[in-house]
N, CA, C and O of each residue as an XYZ file, in Angstrom:
888
protein
N      85.288     -0.810     -6.521
C      84.721      0.052     -5.771
C      83.668     -0.774     -5.179
O      82.525     -0.419     -5.468
N      83.786     -1.784     -4.425
C      82.444     -1.906     -3.268
C      81.546     -1.415     -2.529
O      81.602     -0.521     -1.684
N      80.139     -2.483     -3.139
C      79.800     -2.060     -2.542
C      78.680     -2.617     -1.602
O      77.780     -3.416     -1.861
N      79.085     -1.772     -0.080
C      78.741     -2.988      1.033
C      77.726     -3.470      1.464
O      76.575     -3.056      1.326
N      78.165     -4.528      2.107
C      76.975     -5.659      2.541
C      75.289     -5.757      2.405
O      74.394     -6.405      1.863
N      75.609     -4.328      3.542
C      74.388     -4.496      4.136
C      73.134     -3.638      2.678
O      71.929     -3.865      2.571
N      73.886     -2.796      1.883
C      73.417     -2.195      1.105
C      72.333     -3.666     -0.443
O      71.224     -3.812     -0.959
N      73.797     -4.344     -0.447
C      73.151     -5.777     -1.266
C      72.355     -6.152     -0.804
O      71.359     -6.051     -1.520
N      72.058     -6.863      0.661
C      70.940     -7.365      0.960
C      69.775     -6.474      0.657
O      68.797     -6.966      0.093
N      69.797     -4.918      1.055
C      68.586     -3.960      0.506
C      68.131     -3.984     -0.587
O      67.018     -3.537     -0.864
N      68.908     -4.506     -1.386
C      68.664     -3.883     -2.757
C      67.596     -5.906     -3.638
O      66.709     -6.150     -4.456
N      68.605     -6.771     -2.641
C      68.223     -7.437     -3.035
C      66.907     -7.206     -2.195
O      65.914     -6.961     -2.880
N      66.723     -7.243     -0.780
C      65.257     -7.708     -0.423
C      63.721     -7.223     -1.431
O      62.602     -7.712     -1.586
N      64.610     -5.743     -2.057
C      63.159     -4.470     -2.704
C      63.275     -5.240     -3.656
O      62.057     -5.401     -3.744
N      63.987     -6.384     -5.119
C      63.833     -6.915     -5.858
C      63.280     -7.985     -5.765
O      62.901     -8.574     -6.778
N      63.071     -8.582     -4.297
C      62.051     -9.864     -4.226
C      60.451     -9.751     -3.577
O      59.399    -10.374     -3.721
N      60.924     -8.580     -2.785
C      58.994     -8.206     -2.059
C      58.345     -7.521     -3.141
O      58.711     -6.473     -3.673
N      56.840     -8.578     -3.544
C      55.838     -8.731     -4.125
C      54.909     -7.090     -3.862
O      54.380     -6.844     -2.777
N      54.871     -6.382     -4.722
C      53.707     -5.372     -5.031
C      52.394     -6.178     -4.383
O      51.475     -6.927     -4.716
N      52.924     -5.533     -3.288
C      51.208     -4.547     -3.070
C      49.978     -4.692     -2.948
O      49.586     -4.467     -1.803
N      49.095     -5.021     -3.775
C      47.892     -4.029     -3.679
C      46.604     -3.477     -2.306
O      45.584     -4.102     -2.013
N      47.101     -2.110     -1.654
C      45.403     -2.156     -0.197
C      44.680     -1.856     -0.425
O      44.523     -0.722      0.028
N      43.745     -2.257     -1.093
C      41.984     -1.996     -1.238
C      41.762     -1.610      0.343
O      41.912     -2.244      1.388
N      41.304     -0.178      0.009
C      40.427      0.388      1.174
C      39.099      0.533      0.842
O      38.561      1.200     -0.041
N      38.546     -0.380      1.902
C      37.212     -0.281      2.097
C      36.195      1.389      2.773
O      36.195      2.008      3.836
N      35.636      1.498      1.757
C      35.186      3.211      2.307
C      34.306      2.837      3.694
O      33.596      1.845      3.859
N      34.594      4.034      4.730
C      34.259      4.428      5.742
C      32.777      4.027      5.944
O      32.054      4.557      5.100
N      32.052      3.151      6.927
C      31.182      2.648      6.983
C      29.858      4.155      7.116
O      30.163      5.105      7.837
N      28.925      4.162      6.599
C      28.360      5.205      7.186
C      27.120      4.656      7.894
O      27.024      3.500      7.482
N      26.246      4.867      8.643
C      25.136      4.642      9.370
C      24.363      4.141      8.507
O      24.253      4.767      7.453
N      23.453      2.645      8.705
C      22.117      2.657      7.896
C      21.093      3.143      7.342
O      20.347      2.338      6.785
N      20.746      4.551      7.319
C      19.509      5.106      7.414
C      18.696      4.656      7.271
O      17.812      5.079      8.015
N      18.266      3.553      6.341
C      17.313      3.012      5.566
C      16.527      2.662      7.138
O      15.544      3.122      7.718
N      17.833      1.298      7.529
C      16.827      0.808      8.607
C      16.683      1.381      9.545
O      16.098      0.744     10.421
N      17.003      2.494      9.824
C      16.205      3.285     11.106
C      15.063      4.143     11.061
O      14.521      4.667     12.034
N      14.731      4.249      9.836
C      13.307      4.693      9.573
C      12.443      4.007      9.292
O      11.264      4.357      9.360
N      12.794      2.998      8.954
C      12.183      1.898      8.960
C      11.763      1.230     10.042
O      10.671      0.674     10.157
N      12.968      1.301     11.155
C      12.226      0.901     12.957
C      11.429      2.462     13.317
O      10.301      2.506     13.808
N      12.088      3.458     13.039
C      10.747      4.809     13.408
C       9.250      5.107     12.649
O       8.121      5.450     12.998
N       9.771      4.851     11.726
C       7.835      4.359     10.811
C       6.840      3.233     11.757
O       5.642      3.032     11.956
N       8.348      2.585     12.238
C       7.185      1.360     12.529
C       6.573      1.710     14.215
O       5.452      1.418     14.631
N       7.655      2.397     14.971
C       7.315      2.886     15.642
C       6.072      4.026     15.931
O       5.660      4.406     17.027
N       5.663      4.398     14.698
C       5.521      5.843     14.641
C       3.868      4.907     14.044
O       2.827      5.564     14.046
N       3.838      3.621     13.649
C       2.640      3.490     13.171
C       1.721      2.996     14.654
O       0.611      2.466     14.600
N       2.386      3.272     15.792
C       1.306      2.895     17.193
C       1.285      3.660     17.315
O       1.652      3.729     18.488
N       1.064      4.871     16.913
C       0.030      6.436     17.421
C      -1.157      6.693     16.323
O      -2.134      7.442     16.309
N      -0.848      6.133     15.792
C      -2.074      5.968     14.172
C      -2.910      5.058     15.156
O      -2.655      4.004     15.738
N      -4.823      6.498     15.068
C      -5.843      5.674     15.356
C      -7.392      6.708     15.597
O      -7.219      7.916     15.433
N      -8.141      6.467     15.791
C      -8.627      7.857     16.393
C      -8.647      7.679     17.837
O      -8.477      6.617     18.436
N      -8.993      9.455     18.604
C      -8.690      9.694     20.121
C      -9.740      9.913     20.232
O     -10.416      9.808     19.209
N     -10.494     10.365     21.629
C     -11.705     10.601     21.956
C     -11.589     11.486     23.229
O     -10.999     10.901     24.137
N     -11.909     12.465     23.461
C     -11.847     13.052     24.480
C     -13.079     12.944     25.749
O     -14.157     12.747     25.188
N     -13.220     13.000     26.997
C     -14.018     13.017     27.994
C     -14.824     14.213     28.008
O     -16.007     14.427     28.272
N     -14.013     14.813     27.709
C     -14.721     16.474     28.252
C     -15.252     17.570     27.110
O     -14.527     17.991     26.209
N     -16.398     17.891     27.270
C     -17.268     18.847     26.116
C     -16.484     20.656     26.412
O     -17.086     21.630     25.961
N     -15.302     20.815     27.102
C     -14.904     21.735     27.028
C     -14.667     22.969     26.371
O     -14.748     24.160     26.671
N     -14.273     22.142     25.144
C     -13.683     22.581     24.229
C     -14.448     22.573     23.130
O     -15.657     22.583     23.361
N     -13.853     22.546     21.087
C     -14.594     22.227     20.415
C     -14.660     21.286     20.150
O     -15.717     20.925     19.633
N     -13.594     20.329     20.336
C     -12.712     19.617     19.874
C     -12.937     17.902     20.623
O     -12.404     17.690     21.713
N     -13.911     16.557     19.790
C     -14.790     15.754     20.960
C     -13.641     15.145     20.209
O     -12.916     15.000     21.193
N     -12.570     14.449     18.724
C     -12.060     13.403     18.592
C     -10.352     13.814     17.363
O     -10.251     14.067     16.163
N      -9.666     13.726     18.124
C      -8.540     13.385     17.004
C      -8.213     12.511     16.565
O      -8.293     11.482     17.237
N      -7.426     12.423     14.589
C      -7.519     11.479     13.921
C      -5.960     11.197     13.808
O      -5.179     11.924     13.193
N      -5.750     10.480     14.229
C      -3.859     10.406     13.677
C      -3.689      9.381     12.546
O      -4.029      8.222     12.784
N      -3.212      9.687     11.377
C      -3.218      9.015     10.463
C      -0.729      9.673      9.814
O       0.043     10.622      9.953
N      -0.763      8.417      9.253
C       0.436      8.064      8.901
C       0.850      7.789      7.592
O       0.707      6.646      7.157
N       1.511      8.969      6.666
C       1.941      8.368      5.071
C       3.237      8.793      5.212
O       3.714      9.072      6.312
N       3.989      8.880      3.927
C       5.058      8.954      3.516
C       6.031     10.850      4.048
O       7.138     11.259      4.400
N       5.026     11.225      3.837
C       5.328     12.826      4.295
C       5.812     13.122      6.530
O       6.581     13.998      6.927
N       5.091     12.135      7.432
C       4.836     11.839      9.021
C       3.818     11.474      9.178
O       3.070     10.765      8.505
N       3.688     12.203     10.583
C       2.318     11.872     11.497
C       2.029     12.897     11.050
O       2.695     13.823     10.587
N       0.225     12.608     11.295
C      -0.400     13.877     11.117
C      -1.396     13.831     12.156
O      -1.626     12.852     12.865
N      -1.860     14.729     12.195
C      -3.048     14.736     13.916
C      -4.218     16.260     12.697
O      -4.015     17.372     12.208
N      -5.408     15.190     12.792
C      -6.368     15.703     12.095
C      -7.607     15.429     13.645
O      -7.999     14.368     14.129
N      -8.005     17.251     14.156
C      -8.623     17.535     15.385
C     -10.173     17.926     14.543
O     -10.278     18.484     13.451
N     -11.137     17.500     15.321
C     -12.414     17.535     14.706
C     -12.583     19.291     14.573
O     -12.024     20.126     15.285
N     -13.775     19.604     13.137
C     -13.687     21.482     13.706
C     -12.204     21.829     13.208
O     -12.022     23.041     13.325
N     -11.206     21.239     12.748
C     -10.092     21.740     12.175
C      -9.224     20.972     11.392
O      -9.208     19.801     11.012
N      -8.317     22.206     11.218
C      -7.499     21.686      9.367
C      -6.616     20.751     10.281
O      -6.229     20.823     11.448
N      -6.480     19.959      9.388
C      -5.476     19.216      9.655
C      -4.236     19.539      9.270
O      -4.051     20.062      8.171
N      -2.889     19.182     10.400
C      -1.702     19.664     10.640
C      -0.901     18.259     10.306
O      -1.506     17.213     10.069
N       0.878     18.398     10.318
C       1.674     17.806     10.444
C       2.373     17.456     11.707
O       2.141     18.390     12.475
N       2.936     16.782     12.160
C       3.596     16.711     14.210
C       5.486     16.491     13.461
O       6.123     15.599     12.900
N       5.627     17.345     13.732
C       6.924     17.086     14.258
C       7.585     16.939     15.279
O       7.629     17.821     16.138
N       8.435     15.431     15.419
C       9.023     15.505     16.607
C      10.777     16.038     16.601
O      11.795     15.413     16.305
N      10.598     17.251     16.999
C      11.814     17.769     17.067
C      13.150     17.206     17.957
O      14.235     17.137     17.380
N      13.037     16.825     19.320
C      12.967     16.246     20.188
C      14.214     14.990     20.339
O      15.221     14.784     21.016
N      13.259     14.180     19.009
C      13.405     13.111     19.211
C      13.448     12.435     20.492
O      14.197     11.729     21.167
N      11.982     13.125     20.525
C      11.920     11.846     21.733
C      10.710     10.485     21.571
O      10.275      9.564     22.261
N      10.539     11.014     20.303
C       9.870      9.051     20.069
C       8.378      9.428     20.171
O       7.670      9.041     19.242
N       7.778     10.155     21.205
C       6.779     10.128     21.796
C       5.982     11.798     22.062
O       5.027     11.999     22.812
N       6.520     12.578     21.425
C       6.512     14.162     22.118
C       6.608     15.099     20.447
O       7.689     15.319     19.899
N       5.325     15.519     19.894
C       5.652     15.964     18.378
C       5.084     17.213     18.722
O       4.706     17.309     19.890
N       4.923     18.267     17.927
C       5.241     19.266     17.904
C       3.973     19.702     16.839
O       4.068     19.005     15.828
N       3.145     20.379     16.784
C       2.098     20.540     15.529
C       3.099     22.148     14.914
O       3.691     23.164     15.279
N       2.647     21.285     13.688
C       4.146     22.237     12.976
C       3.150     23.868     12.058
O       3.507     24.857     11.418
N       1.795     23.267     12.547
C       0.797     25.522     11.953
C       1.020     25.470     13.521
O       1.789     26.368     13.862
N       0.623     24.766     14.475
C       0.266     26.281     15.322
C       1.017     26.343     16.692
O       0.685     27.017     17.667
N       1.922     25.642     16.595
C       3.464     24.672     17.714
C       3.063     24.290     18.778
O       3.779     24.421     19.771
N       2.002     23.802     18.848
C       1.232     23.420     19.729
C       1.818     21.973     20.603
O       2.069     21.107     19.765
N       2.054     21.563     21.790
C       3.102     19.810     21.828
C       1.819     18.789     21.797
O       0.887     19.027     22.565
N       1.766     17.857     21.076
C       1.207     16.114     21.605
C       2.458     15.258     22.143
O       3.636     15.144     21.801
N       1.663     14.724     23.121
C       2.272     13.914     23.941
C       1.673     12.518     23.821
O       0.454     12.684     23.862
N       1.940     11.258     23.696
C       1.668     10.320     23.601
C       1.797      9.687     24.452
O       2.900      9.818     24.983
N       0.762      8.568     25.161
C       0.596      8.343     26.665
C       1.038      6.879     26.144
O       0.484      6.775     25.050
N       1.609      5.953     26.344
C       2.319      4.322     26.512
C       1.770      3.711     28.078
O       2.153      3.999     29.211
N       0.667      2.712     27.578
C       0.754      1.928     29.351
C       2.206      1.694     29.484
O       3.192      2.067     28.849
N       1.906      0.568     31.058
C       3.435     -0.892     30.897
C       3.713     -2.029     29.821
O       4.858     -2.476     29.765
N       3.047     -2.368     29.235
C       3.071     -3.030     27.970
C       3.614     -2.504     27.129
O       4.036     -3.185     26.194
N       3.793     -1.194     27.147
C       4.267     -0.090     26.021
C       3.085      0.118     24.773
O       3.313      0.510     23.629
N       1.604     -0.313     25.429
C       0.900     -0.297     24.412
C       0.035      1.021     24.132
O      -0.886      1.137     24.940
N       0.111      2.016     23.202
C      -0.666      3.490     22.760
C      -1.953      3.328     23.969
O      -2.756      2.414     24.158
N      -1.784      4.393     24.537
C      -3.520      4.799     25.355
C      -4.452      5.807     25.357
O      -5.654      5.825     25.621
N      -3.638      6.667     24.998
C      -4.525      8.634     25.152
C      -3.008      9.063     24.634
O      -1.904      8.529     24.520
N      -3.775     10.660     24.330
C      -2.992     11.186     23.871
C      -3.100     13.027     24.766
O      -4.062     13.362     25.457
N      -2.404     13.537     24.606
C      -2.095     14.811     25.914
C      -1.796     15.598     24.318
O      -1.156     15.061     23.414
N      -2.449     17.028     24.242
C      -2.316     18.350     23.275
C      -2.642     18.889     24.216
O      -3.214     18.601     25.267
N      -2.054     20.075     23.572
C      -2.229     21.661     24.062
C      -3.487     22.704     23.237
O      -3.290     23.169     22.115
N      -4.695     22.929     23.988
C      -5.541     23.626     23.288
C      -5.676     24.962     23.489
O      -6.396     24.938     24.487
N      -5.430     26.524     23.165
C      -5.440     26.866     23.244
C      -4.547     27.917     25.040
O      -4.817     28.805     25.848
N      -3.360     26.841     24.655
C      -2.551     27.009     25.922
C      -2.869     25.894     27.164
O      -2.050     25.326     27.886
N      -3.934     25.814     27.158
C      -3.495     24.701     27.869
C      -3.896     22.932     27.443
O      -4.371     22.619     26.352
N      -3.479     21.608     28.926
C      -3.667     20.078     27.506
C      -5.429     20.054     28.342
O      -6.228     20.615     29.091
N      -5.135     18.949     27.484
C      -6.260     17.927     27.165
C      -5.972     16.658     26.888
O      -5.365     16.495     25.830
N      -6.163     15.926     27.370
C      -6.547     14.303     27.583
C      -7.290     13.167     26.908
O      -8.033     12.354     27.457
N      -6.944     13.252     25.540
C      -7.497     11.932     24.586
C      -7.588     10.713     24.889
O      -6.970     10.776     25.951
N      -7.859      9.702     24.799
C      -8.144      8.381     24.760
C      -7.796      7.450     23.310
O      -8.257      7.708     22.198
N      -7.055      6.545     23.575
C      -7.493      6.239     22.223
C      -8.254      5.561     22.095
O      -8.574      5.222     23.234
N      -9.115      4.832     21.086
C     -10.271      4.062     20.826
C      -9.383      2.500     20.546
O      -8.177      2.308     20.390
N     -10.289      1.747     20.558
C      -9.929      0.595     20.001
C     -11.030      0.594     18.628
O     -12.161      1.057     18.481
N     -10.244     -0.045     17.867
C     -10.644     -0.051     16.346
C     -12.207     -0.675     15.900
O     -12.279     -1.889     16.087
N     -13.209     -0.169     15.456
C     -14.578     -0.695     15.754
C     -14.575     -1.568     14.405
O     -13.519     -1.545     13.772
N     -15.688     -2.374     13.867
C     -15.229     -3.076     12.073
C     -16.990     -2.265     11.851
O     -17.928     -2.300     12.647
N     -16.941     -1.799     10.899
C     -17.714     -1.045      9.967
C     -19.101     -2.052     10.637
O     -19.307     -3.162     11.128
N     -19.906     -0.645     10.216
C     -21.615     -1.861     10.001
C     -21.821     -2.395      9.131
O     -21.017     -1.835      8.385
N     -22.457     -3.349      8.335
C     -22.326     -3.992      7.469
C     -24.174     -4.580      7.084
O     -24.801     -4.603      6.025
N     -24.550     -4.987      8.503
C     -25.378     -5.942      8.086
C     -26.497     -4.698      8.873
O     -26.054     -3.855      9.653
N     -28.159     -4.801      8.447
C     -29.541     -3.873      8.717
C     -30.007     -3.882      6.955
O     -29.606     -4.194      5.834
N     -31.187     -3.269      7.732
C     -32.664     -2.856      6.515
C     -32.377     -1.480      6.031
O     -32.967     -0.943      5.094
N     -31.501     -0.994      6.686
C     -31.005      0.917      6.138
C     -29.748      0.606      5.743
O     -29.000     -0.131      6.386
N     -29.339      1.407      4.177
C     -27.965      1.523      3.904
C     -28.062      2.876      3.928
O     -29.147      3.444      3.807
N     -26.559      3.708      4.138
C     -26.051      4.818      4.201
C     -24.956      4.529      3.325
O     -24.152      3.599      3.382
N     -25.095      5.952      2.086
C     -23.978      5.947      1.475
C     -23.824      7.511      1.543
O     -24.747      8.308      1.713
N     -22.360      7.837      1.364
C     -21.307      9.326      1.523
C     -20.655      9.021     -0.380
O     -19.862      8.143     -0.718
N     -20.897      9.401     -0.712
C     -20.100      9.352     -2.083
C     -18.909     10.234     -2.091
O     -18.970     11.168     -1.292
N     -17.840     10.146     -2.817
C     -16.509     11.801     -2.406
C     -15.305     10.586     -1.651
O     -14.849      9.442     -1.649
N     -15.293     12.030     -1.040
C     -14.227     12.003      0.341
C     -13.449     10.684      0.096
O     -13.719      9.607      0.628
N     -12.274     10.962     -0.933
C     -10.834      9.858     -1.061
C     -10.176      9.482     -0.177
O      -9.839      8.408      0.321
N      -9.935     11.106      0.054
C      -8.649     11.164      0.870
C      -9.527     11.195      2.465
O      -9.319     12.395      2.642
N     -10.025     10.940      3.246
C     -10.425     11.009      4.013
C     -10.135      9.547      4.969
O     -10.407      8.618      4.209
N      -9.767      9.080      6.096
C      -9.208      9.144      6.732
C     -10.273      7.501      7.835
O     -10.044      6.304      8.008
N     -11.102      8.230      8.162
C     -12.296      7.988      9.288
C     -13.601      8.613      8.805
O     -13.794      9.827      8.753
N     -14.747      7.386      8.351
C     -16.492      8.444      7.942
C     -17.115      7.411      9.002
O     -16.924      6.206      9.164
N     -18.072      8.500      9.773
C     -19.075      7.453     10.342
C     -20.511      8.408     11.319
O     -20.750      9.615     11.343
N     -21.318      7.081     12.115
C     -22.631      7.592     11.326
C     -23.131      8.212     12.631
O     -22.915      7.479     13.596
N     -23.565      9.034     12.837
C     -24.649      9.706     14.492
C     -25.200     10.077     14.077
O     -25.066     10.805     13.093
N     -26.231      9.720     14.692
C     -27.690     10.251     14.615
C     -28.790     10.139     15.906
O     -28.277     10.266     17.018
N     -30.271      9.912     15.855
C     -30.604      9.979     17.163
C     -31.252      7.838     17.384
O     -31.944      7.354     18.279
N     -30.621      7.148     16.153
C     -30.527      5.977     16.196
C     -29.981      5.386     17.115
O     -30.425      4.481     17.822
N     -28.398      6.192     17.130
C     -27.219      5.756     18.167
C     -26.858      7.109     19.468
O     -25.796      7.249     20.076
N     -27.864      7.787     19.572
C     -27.408      8.350     20.784
C     -26.516     10.076     20.436
O     -25.884     10.930     21.058
N     -27.018      9.791     19.014
C     -25.544     10.724     18.555
C     -24.069     10.856     19.031
O     -23.453     11.843     19.432
N     -23.543      9.055     18.797
C     -22.179      9.058     19.035
C     -21.362      8.917     18.174
O     -21.564      7.938     17.456
N     -20.348      9.616     17.906
C     -20.120      9.487     16.582
C     -19.135      8.520     16.578
O     -18.828      8.258     15.414
N     -18.329      7.692     17.619
C     -17.272      6.365     17.658
C     -17.818      5.127     16.936
O     -17.185      4.227     16.384
N     -19.870      5.383     17.143
C     -19.886      4.367     17.547
C     -19.617      3.376     15.998
O     -18.676      2.589     15.889
N     -20.621      3.617     14.929
C     -21.112      3.646     14.227
C     -19.923      4.235     12.698
O     -19.864      5.421     12.375
N     -19.258      3.326     12.105
C     -18.424      3.404     10.654
C     -18.757      2.553      9.473
O     -19.119      1.391      9.290
N     -18.442      3.788      8.619
C     -18.337      3.888      7.062
C     -17.210      2.686      7.153
O     -16.297      2.559      7.969
N     -17.651      1.690      5.834
C     -16.232      1.220      4.863
C     -16.399      2.516      2.941
O     -17.195      2.918      2.092
N     -14.876      2.555      3.401
C     -14.410      3.030      1.731
C     -15.015      1.237      0.719
O     -14.865      0.050      1.010
N     -15.578      1.829     -0.277
C     -16.297      0.853     -1.570
C     -15.724      1.822     -2.631
O     -16.522      2.751     -2.750
N     -14.227      2.037     -3.781
C     -14.199      2.777     -4.094
C     -14.124      4.311     -3.996
O     -13.319      5.081     -3.472
N     -15.335      4.476     -4.739
C     -15.222      5.996     -5.209
C     -16.519      6.109     -3.694
O     -16.893      7.257     -3.937
N     -17.360      5.693     -2.412
C     -17.730      5.746     -1.810
C     -17.740      4.895     -0.205
O     -17.151      3.834      0.002
N     -18.539      5.643      0.796
C     -18.233      5.386      2.337
C     -19.570      4.890      2.200
O     -20.401      5.644      1.694
N     -20.060      3.246      2.729
C     -20.789      3.152      3.314
C     -21.538      1.973      4.177
O     -20.824      0.979      4.307
N     -22.884      1.876      4.818
C     -23.084      1.009      5.848
C     -24.152      0.972      6.053
O     -24.928      1.915      5.901
N     -24.438     -0.168      6.460
C     -26.010     -0.520      6.934
C     -26.665     -0.942      9.089
O     -26.180     -1.342     10.147
N     -27.718     -0.566      8.631
C     -28.412     -0.335     10.356
C     -29.327     -1.011     10.083
O     -29.957     -0.964      9.026
N     -29.608     -2.060     11.423
C     -31.143     -2.482     11.482
C     -32.499     -1.142     11.926
O     -32.884     -1.407     13.065
N     -32.893     -0.484     11.634
C     -33.222      0.077     12.114
C     -35.514      0.241     12.187
O     -36.210      0.353     11.178
N     -36.036      0.194     13.598
C     -37.642     -0.018     13.325
C     -37.825      1.169     12.688
O     -37.040      2.102     12.854
N     -39.051      1.259     11.769
C     -40.381      1.987     11.555
C     -39.563      3.230     12.599
O     -38.819      3.140     13.576
N     -40.110      4.332     11.855
C     -40.018      5.610     12.216
C     -38.963      7.049     11.668
O     -38.246      6.879     10.682
N     -38.960      8.303     12.338
C     -38.341      9.240     11.491
C     -36.144      9.560     12.572
O     -35.582      9.468     13.663
N     -36.026      9.745     11.845
C     -33.996      8.976     12.046
C     -33.924     10.604     11.726
O     -34.536     11.221     10.854
N     -32.551     11.326     13.157
C     -32.453     12.825     12.604
C     -30.563     11.702     12.318
O     -30.229     10.600     12.753
N     -29.856     12.666     11.464
C     -28.363     11.919     11.503
C     -27.210     13.133     10.488
O     -27.609     14.103      9.843
N     -26.110     12.780     10.602
C     -24.897     12.990      9.850
C     -24.482     12.302      9.949
O     -24.733     11.406     10.755
N     -23.455     12.363      9.030
C     -21.985     11.520      8.359
C     -20.558     12.511      9.461
O     -20.414     13.720      9.640
N     -20.158     11.920      9.716
C     -18.728     12.588     10.254
C     -17.090     11.688      9.852
O     -16.533     10.593      9.934
N     -16.874     13.348      9.307
C     -15.360     12.934      8.062
C     -14.510     13.020      8.689
O     -14.627     14.243      8.777
N     -13.564     12.796      9.343
C     -12.654     12.964      9.749
C     -12.886     14.146     10.865
O     -12.153     15.121     11.033
N     -14.395     13.739     11.775
C     -14.004     14.705     12.497
C     -15.098     15.984     12.202
O     -15.713     16.735     12.960
N     -15.065     15.920     11.488
C     -16.282     17.409     10.511
C     -17.567     16.729     10.326
O     -17.567     15.539     10.015
N     -18.333     17.180     10.441
C     -19.900     16.951     10.991
C     -20.458     17.506      9.383
O     -19.876     18.547      9.078
N     -21.233     17.134      8.548
C     -21.727     17.313      7.468
C     -23.463     16.764      6.945
O     -23.321     15.600      6.571
N     -24.209     16.969      6.873
C     -25.447     16.731      5.833
C     -25.299     15.675      5.124
O     -24.156     15.413      4.750
N     -26.163     14.981      4.830
C     -26.082     13.631      3.813
C     -26.035     14.752      2.761
O     -27.019     15.464      2.560
N     -24.868     14.902      2.086
C     -25.757     15.487      0.525
C     -26.181     14.591     -0.667
O     -26.045     14.973     -1.829
N     -26.754     13.261     -0.302
C     -27.650     13.114     -1.217
C     -29.121     13.183     -0.490
O     -30.094     12.898     -1.189
N     -29.252     13.415      0.384
C     -30.830     13.908      0.476
C     -30.687     15.378      1.232
O     -30.074     16.113      2.006
N     -31.430     15.230      0.622
C     -31.856     17.273      0.768
C     -33.340     16.821      1.495
O     -34.211     17.006      0.645
N     -33.895     16.336      2.666
C     -34.581     15.841      3.231
C     -33.628     16.990      4.285
O     -32.406     16.847      4.323
N     -34.207     17.950      4.992
C     -33.808     18.356      6.198
C     -34.242     18.951      7.991
O     -35.432     19.156      8.232
N     -33.563     19.096      8.709
C     -34.490     19.767      9.900
C     -33.336     19.989     10.483
O     -32.214     19.485     10.530
N     -34.343     21.536     11.232
C     -33.471     22.410     12.101
C     -33.318     21.651     13.442
O     -34.352     20.999     13.287
N     -32.922     21.284     14.452
C     -33.038     20.981     15.866
C     -33.666     22.183     16.319
O     -34.632     22.164     17.082
N     -33.414     22.688     16.103
C     -33.910     24.271     17.175
C     -32.774     25.128     17.710
O     -33.087     26.233     18.153
N     -31.180     24.674     17.732
C     -30.275     24.843     18.188
C     -29.139     25.672     16.707
O     -28.049     26.195     16.476
N     -29.939     25.412     16.331
C     -28.999     26.840     15.458
C     -28.392     24.572     13.995
O     -28.064     24.572     12.809
N     -28.519     23.463     14.818
C     -27.927     22.534     14.032
C     -29.264     21.810     13.107
O     -30.420     21.479     13.371
N     -27.944     21.770     11.292
C     -29.391     21.075     10.373
C     -28.904     19.900     10.634
O     -27.994     19.701     11.439
N     -29.440     19.098     10.013
C     -29.516     17.243      9.785
C     -30.452     17.052      9.093
O     -31.517     17.648      8.931
N     -29.972     16.096      8.639
C     -30.416     15.264      7.188
C     -31.869     14.216      8.680
O     -31.892     13.830      9.848
N     -32.288     14.244      8.092
C     -33.939     13.217      7.659
C     -33.911     12.113      6.665
O     -33.367     11.887      5.584
N     -34.950     11.356      7.708
C     -34.954      9.669      7.418
C     -36.324      8.945      8.070
O     -36.586      8.709      9.249
N     -37.139      8.669      6.780
C     -38.487      8.473      7.363
C     -38.134      6.345      7.144
O     -37.507      6.040      6.130
N     -38.338      5.796      7.592
C     -37.982      4.253      8.018
C     -39.526      3.948      7.470
O     -40.217      4.832      7.975
N     -40.372      3.077      6.653
C     -41.332      2.717      6.519
C     -41.963      1.472      7.364
O     -41.550      1.118      8.468
N     -42.877      0.962      6.755
C     -43.103     -0.372      7.853
C     -43.350     -1.751      6.113
O     -43.557     -2.950      6.300
């Protein structure tokens, strides 16, 4: 019995064709690392101290920080809270503890210049302060020990009009310190740790200002 010629051709082709192995490349997933790096880079733009011009509410400053867990806001006289970007807007965040909205504003040059936030259901605005170098020269040294987790420590008193954003301390090991040039006389002062006002724990000399506020007292001799 003869085999049809077309069958012989088919058998021959199967015999001479090499075996081909196809390496299937796994489907490439998006690069989350690059996205997270980009997102973290943009979040750094929001880091800094924001100051309110209004005195209607107890909050005077808001310190915004960034760590591995995300973006945080620390209003003065209030607890630190995490800000969650639920809408992926990159500028609007929700306060995780009180569900209040925080919105960062940029100027035409994309620079972050202010922050709008909600307090007891009403919106307030705070401007972002330019970084100020710590005061490291003078004849009087102020020191605050402890507070290793603090982000910003400032000094306010009768020598600077009680302005909490004018005199900053530098962190050095387990202490914060600064120096000021002061004339002989009596001065009242307080430290501000992440927006919270405290008397100097290393100075037992205090005084009531008559309004229920206790301040540390410093006497500078001639």
